[in-house]
C-alpha positions, 0 to 999 in steps of 0.5 A: 702063833699066827698073829706074830705074837709072843706065845708062853704056853704050858708044854701040854696038849697040841701047842707043844707040837707047835711050839719050838721052845726059845725059837717060836715061842716059850714053854713053861717048866712047871717051876714057878720061879724060872718059869716067871724069870724066863717070861719077864726076861723076854717081856722086857726085850722087844727085839726077843718079843718080835723075834719070836712072834715072827718066827712062831708066824712062819712056823705055822705058815710053812707047817701048819695052814690048810694048803700045807696040810691038805698037801700032807694028806693027798702025800699020804693018800697017795701012798696008799 
C-alpha cells in the first residue's frame, strides 16, 4: 500500500484492517469466479488501479506510519 500499487488480498490477518474494499484496495471473497472477474476488471482499468493505489498510500500515511502511531500511543498512555 505504501508504494501506491494495487493490493488484492484475502480478508485474513492484519491486512483486512488496512484495506477498505474498493477504496484502498480489493479484498477477495473466497469465490474463484467473482474474485477473478473483480481482479481482471481492475487490471484492465488503469484509472482504477491508480486511484486505488493513491488512496491506499494516503490511508497508510494517515493511519499507520510511525509518527501517527506514536501520537495514538501517547494519547492512550496520557489517559492512564
